[in-house]
C-alpha positions as CSV (number, residue, x, y, z in Angstrom):
1,M,-127.8,158.7,187.3
2,L,-126.9,162.2,186.2
3,E,-123.3,161.6,187.3
4,D,-123.2,158.4,185.2
5,H,-124.4,160.4,182.2
6,H,-121.7,163.0,182.6
7,L,-119.1,160.3,182.9
8,Y,-120.4,158.6,179.7
9,K,-120.4,161.9,177.9
10,A,-116.9,162.7,179.0
11,A,-115.7,159.2,177.9
12,I,-117.1,159.8,174.4
13,E,-115.7,163.3,174.2
14,H,-112.2,162.1,175.0
15,S,-112.3,158.9,172.9
16,P,-109.4,158.7,170.3
17,I,-112.0,157.4,167.9
18,G,-114.3,159.9,166.1
19,I,-117.9,159.4,167.3
20,G,-121.0,161.1,166.1
21,L,-124.7,160.8,166.7
22,C,-126.8,161.3,163.6
23,A,-130.5,161.6,162.7
24,P,-131.9,158.9,160.4
25,E,-131.4,161.2,157.4
26,G,-127.7,161.5,158.3
27,R,-127.6,165.0,159.9
28,F,-125.1,165.2,162.8
29,L,-126.7,165.9,166.2
30,D,-123.6,165.5,168.3
31,V,-119.9,164.9,167.7
32,N,-116.8,164.4,169.8
33,R,-113.4,166.1,169.5
34,A,-111.8,163.2,167.6
35,L,-114.4,163.5,164.9
36,C,-113.8,167.2,164.6
37,A,-110.1,166.7,164.3
38,L,-110.6,163.9,161.7
39,T,-112.9,166.1,159.5
40,G,-111.3,169.4,160.1
41,H,-114.6,171.0,161.1
42,E,-115.6,172.7,164.3
43,A,-118.3,170.9,166.3
44,Q,-120.9,173.6,165.5
45,A,-120.2,173.5,161.8
46,L,-120.5,169.7,161.8
47,R,-123.9,169.9,163.3
48,T,-125.1,171.7,160.2
49,R,-123.8,169.0,157.9
50,D,-124.8,165.4,157.4
51,L,-122.8,162.2,157.1
52,F,-123.2,162.0,153.3
53,D,-121.9,165.6,152.8
54,L,-118.5,164.5,154.2
55,C,-118.2,161.5,151.9
56,H,-116.0,161.6,148.8
57,P,-118.2,161.8,145.7
58,D,-116.9,158.3,144.6
59,H,-118.2,156.8,147.9
60,T,-121.4,158.8,148.6
61,E,-123.9,156.4,147.0
62,R,-122.2,153.3,148.5
63,T,-122.4,154.8,152.0
64,R,-126.0,156.0,151.5
65,H,-127.1,152.6,150.3
66,G,-125.4,150.9,153.3
67,V,-127.1,153.3,155.8
68,E,-130.5,152.8,154.2
69,S,-130.3,149.0,154.4
70,L,-129.2,149.4,158.0
71,L,-132.3,151.5,158.9
72,A,-134.5,149.1,157.0
73,G,-133.4,146.3,159.2
74,Q,-131.7,144.4,156.4
75,R,-128.5,144.3,158.3
76,D,-127.4,144.6,161.9
77,A,-124.4,146.8,161.4
78,L,-122.5,148.6,158.7
79,S,-118.7,148.4,158.6
80,M,-116.7,149.8,155.6
81,E,-113.6,151.6,154.6
82,T,-114.5,154.9,152.8
83,R,-113.0,158.3,152.0
84,L,-114.0,161.6,153.6
85,V,-113.4,165.1,152.3
86,R,-112.0,167.3,155.1
87,Q,-112.8,170.9,155.6
88,D,-109.5,171.9,153.8
89,G,-110.4,169.8,150.7
90,T,-107.9,167.0,151.4
91,T,-109.2,163.4,151.6
92,V,-108.7,160.9,154.3
93,W,-109.4,157.1,154.4
94,V,-111.5,156.1,157.4
95,Q,-112.8,152.8,158.9
96,A,-116.5,153.7,159.4
97,D,-118.7,151.6,161.7
98,V,-122.4,152.6,161.8
99,A,-125.1,151.1,164.1
100,V,-128.7,152.0,164.8
101,A,-129.8,153.1,168.3
102,R,-133.5,152.7,168.9
103,D,-135.4,154.2,171.9
104,D,-139.1,154.8,172.4
105,G,-139.9,154.3,168.7
106,S,-137.2,156.7,167.5
107,Q,-133.9,155.7,165.9
108,H,-130.6,157.3,165.5
109,L,-127.3,156.5,163.8
110,V,-124.2,156.0,166.0
111,V,-121.2,156.6,163.8
112,Q,-117.6,155.7,164.7
113,M,-114.7,156.7,162.4
114,Q,-111.0,156.0,162.7
115,D,-108.3,157.3,160.4
116,V,-106.7,154.4,158.4
117,T,-105.0,156.5,155.7
118,A,-101.5,155.4,156.8
119,R,-102.5,151.8,156.6
120,R,-104.2,152.2,153.2
121,L,-101.1,154.0,151.8
122,A,-98.9,151.2,153.2
123,L,-101.1,148.6,151.6
124,E,-101.2,150.5,148.3
125,S,-97.4,150.8,148.5
126,L,-97.1,147.1,149.2
127,R,-99.3,146.2,146.3
128,A,-97.4,148.5,144.0
129,S,-94.1,146.9,145.2
130,E,-95.6,143.5,144.6
131,Q,-96.8,144.5,141.2
132,R,-93.3,145.9,140.3
133,L,-91.8,142.6,141.6
134,A,-94.2,140.7,139.5
135,Y,-93.2,142.7,136.4
136,V,-89.5,142.1,137.2
137,L,-90.0,138.3,137.8
138,D,-92.1,138.1,134.6
139,G,-89.5,140.0,132.7
140,A,-86.8,137.6,134.0
141,G,-88.9,134.6,133.1
142,L,-89.2,133.6,136.8
143,G,-92.1,131.7,138.1
144,T,-93.0,131.9,141.8
145,F,-94.4,129.5,144.3
146,D,-95.8,130.0,147.8
147,W,-96.3,126.8,149.9
148,S,-98.4,126.8,153.0
149,T,-97.5,123.7,155.0
150,R,-100.5,124.2,157.4
151,A,-103.1,124.6,154.6
152,R,-101.3,122.0,152.4
153,H,-101.7,124.4,149.5
154,V,-99.2,125.7,146.9
155,S,-100.0,128.8,144.9
156,F,-98.2,130.0,141.8
157,N,-98.0,133.0,139.5
158,R,-98.9,133.0,135.8
159,R,-95.4,132.4,134.6
160,T,-95.2,129.1,136.5
161,A,-98.3,127.9,134.8
162,D,-97.1,129.0,131.4
163,M,-93.7,127.3,132.0
164,L,-95.5,124.0,132.6
165,G,-98.1,124.4,129.9
166,Y,-101.1,124.9,132.2
167,E,-103.8,127.4,132.6
168,P,-103.4,128.9,136.1
169,A,-106.7,127.3,137.3
170,D,-105.5,123.9,136.1
171,L,-102.2,123.8,137.8
172,P,-102.4,121.5,140.8
173,N,-102.3,123.2,144.2
174,D,-101.9,120.1,146.3
175,P,-98.2,119.7,147.4
176,D,-98.3,115.9,146.8
177,A,-99.5,116.4,143.3
178,W,-96.8,119.1,142.7
179,F,-94.0,116.8,144.0
180,A,-95.4,114.0,141.8
181,M,-94.5,116.1,138.8
182,V,-90.8,115.9,139.6
183,H,-88.8,113.3,137.6
184,P,-88.4,110.1,139.6
185,Q,-84.6,110.3,139.3
186,D,-84.6,113.8,140.7
187,A,-87.4,113.6,143.3
188,A,-85.4,112.1,146.2
189,L,-82.5,114.6,146.0
190,S,-84.9,117.5,145.7
191,A,-86.9,116.4,148.7
192,R,-83.8,116.0,150.8
193,R,-82.5,119.5,150.0
194,I,-85.9,121.1,150.7
195,Y,-86.5,119.4,154.0
196,R,-82.9,119.9,155.1
197,H,-83.5,123.7,154.7
198,M,-86.9,123.4,156.4
199,R,-85.3,121.7,159.4
200,G,-82.9,124.7,159.7
201,D,-79.8,122.9,158.4
202,A,-79.3,125.3,155.5
203,D,-80.1,129.0,154.9
204,S,-82.0,128.2,151.7
205,F,-82.3,125.6,149.0
206,E,-81.3,125.6,145.3
207,I,-82.1,122.6,143.1
208,E,-82.3,121.8,139.4
209,Q,-84.8,119.1,138.6
210,R,-86.8,117.8,135.7
211,M,-90.6,118.4,135.9
212,R,-93.3,116.9,133.7
213,A,-95.2,119.5,131.7
214,R,-98.8,119.2,130.9
215,H,-98.3,117.3,127.6
216,G,-95.8,114.8,129.0
217,Q,-92.5,116.4,128.1
218,W,-89.8,116.9,130.7
219,I,-88.4,120.4,131.3
220,W,-85.5,121.4,133.5
221,V,-86.5,123.8,136.3
222,A,-84.2,125.6,138.7
223,A,-86.0,126.1,142.0
224,R,-84.7,128.5,144.7
225,G,-86.5,129.1,147.9
226,R,-86.5,129.6,151.7
227,V,-88.8,129.4,154.7
228,T,-90.7,132.7,155.1
229,E,-92.7,131.7,158.2
230,R,-92.2,129.5,161.2
231,D,-94.5,128.7,164.1
232,A,-93.7,129.1,167.8
233,R,-92.0,125.7,167.8
234,G,-89.8,126.7,164.9
235,M,-91.6,124.5,162.4
236,A,-91.7,125.8,158.8
237,T,-95.3,126.9,158.0
238,R,-94.6,128.8,154.7
239,V,-92.0,128.3,152.0
240,S,-91.7,130.7,149.1
241,G,-89.4,131.0,146.1
242,T,-88.8,131.2,142.4
243,L,-88.8,128.8,139.4
244,L,-86.8,129.2,136.2
245,D,-87.0,127.1,133.0
246,V,-83.4,126.1,132.3
247,T,-84.1,123.5,129.7
248,Q,-82.1,125.2,127.0
249,R,-79.1,125.6,129.2
250,R,-79.2,122.0,130.5
251,T,-79.6,120.8,126.9
252,A,-76.6,122.8,125.8
253,L,-74.6,121.5,128.7
254,D,-75.6,117.9,127.9
255,Q,-74.6,118.4,124.3
256,A,-71.3,119.9,125.3
257,H,-70.7,117.0,127.7
258,H,-71.6,114.5,125.0
259,L,-69.2,116.2,122.5
260,A,-66.4,116.1,125.0
261,L,-66.7,112.4,125.4
262,H,-67.6,111.3,121.8
263,D,-66.0,111.2,118.4
264,P,-67.6,113.9,116.3
265,L,-67.5,111.7,113.1
266,T,-68.9,108.4,114.3
267,D,-70.5,109.5,117.6
268,L,-68.7,106.6,119.3
269,P,-67.0,107.1,122.7
270,N,-63.6,108.8,122.4
271,A,-60.4,107.8,124.2
272,R,-61.4,109.6,127.4
273,L,-64.8,107.9,127.8
274,L,-63.2,104.6,126.7
275,R,-60.8,104.8,129.7
276,D,-63.6,105.6,132.1
277,R,-65.7,102.7,131.0
278,L,-62.8,100.3,130.9
279,F,-61.9,101.4,134.5
280,V,-65.5,100.6,135.6
281,A,-65.5,97.3,133.8
282,I,-62.2,96.3,135.5
283,Q,-63.6,97.2,138.9
284,A,-66.7,95.1,138.2
285,A,-64.6,92.1,137.0
286,R,-62.3,92.4,140.0
287,R,-65.3,92.1,142.4
288,A,-66.8,89.2,140.4
289,R,-63.4,87.6,139.7
290,G,-64.2,87.7,136.0
291,Q,-62.5,88.8,132.8
292,V,-62.6,91.8,130.5
293,A,-61.3,91.8,126.9
294,V,-59.9,94.8,125.2
295,V,-59.9,94.4,121.4
296,F,-57.8,96.9,119.4
297,I,-59.1,97.0,115.8
298,D,-57.4,98.6,112.7
299,L,-58.7,98.6,109.2
300,D,-56.2,97.2,106.7
301,R,-55.8,99.1,103.4
302,F,-57.9,102.1,104.6
303,K,-55.3,104.7,103.6
304,P,-55.2,103.7,99.9
305,V,-59.0,103.8,99.8
306,N,-59.0,107.2,101.5
307,D,-56.3,108.5,99.1
308,E,-58.0,107.1,95.9
309,Y,-61.6,108.0,96.6
310,G,-61.2,111.0,98.9
311,H,-61.9,111.9,102.5
312,A,-65.6,112.1,102.0
313,V,-65.8,108.4,101.0
314,G,-63.3,107.5,103.7
315,D,-65.5,109.2,106.4
316,L,-68.5,107.2,105.2
317,V,-66.5,104.0,105.5
318,L,-65.5,104.9,109.1
319,K,-69.2,105.7,109.9
320,A,-70.3,102.4,108.5
321,T,-67.5,100.6,110.4
322,A,-68.7,102.2,113.6
323,M,-72.3,101.1,112.9
324,R,-71.2,97.5,112.3
325,L,-69.1,97.4,115.4
326,R,-71.9,98.9,117.5
327,S,-74.5,96.4,116.2
328,G,-72.2,93.5,116.8
329,L,-71.8,94.1,120.5
330,R,-74.0,93.8,123.6
331,A,-75.3,96.9,125.4
332,S,-72.9,96.2,128.3
333,D,-69.9,96.4,125.9
334,T,-68.2,99.5,124.6
335,V,-66.7,100.4,121.2
336,A,-64.7,103.6,120.8
337,R,-62.8,105.4,118.0
338,L,-59.3,106.5,118.9
339,G,-58.8,108.3,115.7
340,G,-58.1,107.5,112.0
341,D,-59.1,103.9,111.4
342,E,-58.4,102.7,114.9
343,F,-61.2,101.4,117.1
344,V,-61.2,99.7,120.5
345,A,-63.9,97.4,121.9
346,V,-64.3,96.5,125.5
347,L,-66.0,93.2,126.1
348,T,-67.4,92.6,129.6
349,H,-68.5,89.5,131.4
350,C,-66.2,87.2,129.4
351,A,-66.4,83.7,130.7
352,T,-63.7,82.1,128.6
353,R,-61.1,82.9,125.9
354,D,-63.3,81.0,123.5
355,D,-66.2,83.5,124.2
356,V,-63.9,86.3,123.3
357,T,-62.7,84.5,120.2
358,Q,-66.2,84.0,118.9
359,T,-67.1,87.6,119.4
360,V,-64.0,88.9,117.7
361,E,-64.5,86.5,114.8
362,R,-68.1,87.8,114.4
363,L,-66.9,91.4,114.4
364,I,-64.2,90.8,111.8
365,E,-66.6,88.9,109.6
366,Q,-69.0,91.8,109.7
367,L,-66.3,94.3,108.8
368,Q,-65.0,92.2,105.9
369,T,-68.3,92.4,104.2
370,P,-67.7,94.9,101.4
371,F,-68.8,98.5,102.0
372,R,-71.0,100.0,99.3
373,V,-70.3,103.7,99.4
374,E,-71.1,106.4,96.9
375,G,-71.4,103.8,94.1
376,H,-68.2,102.0,95.1
377,V,-67.8,98.5,96.5
378,L,-64.9,98.6,98.9
379,S,-63.4,95.6,100.7
380,M,-61.3,95.9,103.8
381,G,-59.1,93.7,105.8
382,V,-59.1,93.8,109.6
383,S,-56.3,93.4,112.1
384,A,-57.2,93.0,115.7
385,G,-55.3,92.5,118.9
386,V,-56.7,91.2,122.2
387,A,-55.6,91.8,125.8
388,L,-57.4,90.1,128.7
389,Y,-57.9,91.3,132.2
390,P,-56.3,90.2,134.5
391,T,-53.9,88.0,132.5
392,D,-52.5,90.8,130.3
393,G,-52.9,93.8,132.6
394,R,-54.7,95.1,135.6
395,D,-55.3,98.7,134.5
396,A,-56.8,100.4,131.5
397,Q,-53.6,101.9,130.1
398,T,-51.7,98.5,130.2
399,L,-54.6,96.6,128.6
400,I,-55.0,99.1,125.8
401,R,-51.2,99.2,125.2
402,N,-51.0,95.4,125.1
403,A,-54.0,95.0,122.8
404,D,-52.4,97.6,120.5
405,A,-49.1,95.6,120.6
406,A,-51.0,92.4,119.7
407,M,-52.7,94.1,116.8
408,Y,-49.4,95.4,115.5
409,E,-47.9,91.9,115.5
410,V,-50.9,90.7,113.4
411,K,-50.2,93.6,110.9
412,R,-46.5,92.6,110.8
413,A,-47.5,89.1,110.0
414,G,-49.6,90.2,107.0
415,G,-52.7,91.6,108.6
416,N,-56.3,90.5,108.3
417,G,-56.4,88.4,111.5
418,V,-56.5,88.5,115.2
419,G,-53.9,87.8,117.9
420,F,-53.9,87.5,121.6
421,H,-51.3,89.3,123.7
422,A,-50.9,86.2,125.9
423,S,-49.8,84.0,123.0
424,L,-46.0,84.1,122.9
425,N,-46.0,84.0,119.1
426,Y,-49.2,85.9,118.7
427,E,-50.8,82.9,117.2
428,R,-53.0,83.5,114.2
429,L,-56.5,82.3,115.2
430,M,-57.9,83.3,111.8
431,G,-56.6,83.9,108.4
432,M,-59.1,85.8,106.4
433,R,-57.2,87.0,103.4
434,S,-59.4,85.5,100.7
435,R,-61.8,88.5,100.6
436,N,-58.9,90.9,100.2
437,R,-57.0,89.1,97.3
438,D,-58.1,91.7,94.7
439,L,-56.4,94.4,96.8
440,D,-52.7,95.0,96.8
441,G,-50.9,92.1,98.5
442,E,-49.0,94.3,100.9
443,A,-50.9,95.5,104.0
444,D,-50.6,99.2,104.5
445,A,-48.5,100.3,107.4
446,R,-50.2,101.8,110.4
């Protein structure tokens, strides 16, 4: 029995963890080498001190309260991180575990202490780094997300909530609710890119998608992220990344794209967009074995009006012309301005030549209604030429050229009418000069 006691004593003495036996009031009765090394005191000196003498002043009351509740039986054990003041005045963070040993009606405190200063400093450094990163992200306008696939939970920083118009507590943390905020037209592509990365087929993911903000408006968000944790099977268990509001940039790009494809005066498609849409219409007609009509429209007598009343009035006439042409066509049709007073309409799904004739007659009739501009009543004649796919051409360039040629023949014949390219003599289907008789008899040259 005595031998066992010596072995036990030796084990405690050589333990790497500081161990001490204290009286109920905290006075040290016995200590091991590790505790002496931890506190910087010799064993004899420690036996003249109590546990609370070693505590940093900021931690004394908390430690004392914990020990008192332990002795009173209000808790089974006490475990806490606290700071001690060493013999040389320096401080050290320790993990302190205190238990009560009761024997024959007496009780003592068994104290174990382990130096955790390095871990505390590492944690504090990590927190400082995270705080600095948070400042940088906030300064850059970056939101963050952290998605735990196991817990089915997504957490965000304050910037993400602000970006979407939410208070942090109101932003949904459920992944399904989060993905439901993505615009339906963007959701499938976004999901494919994210899951492609999660499968390991890409190093990271970068997507730009529209997301519904709290009050219903759509904002453009650039999301960049990567898997930060995988399980033993290689399955992604955590995905983290950043979010950036790019609405202004996307809006500017959309505006620039629109300006590149539209006439700045009338906002009609320009020649480039006209060719693109005509190409699409031809492809659709080829598959359906249908027809497409290209109508080249030129205003008769526009130049004299522009010269007499000025470019401001002329521009208003062109804008009004664009509005009338747009209102006279179906949503599937296109009307574009090539420049000056030249316009081109593309009519899709044309069953017969008569259908085209009726549409062109209606357009010309609308344009021959006098324009009321800046107090002036201005009447215009209209010359139009028509080319049909596939009869008059099988590509956009040929159809536009042949429609232009047909229009030019109408002008040569006196203007104010329409001609089909397929008609050998460019037959006049309409002669609508009566409304233009008060104007000069000679049609202006193109």
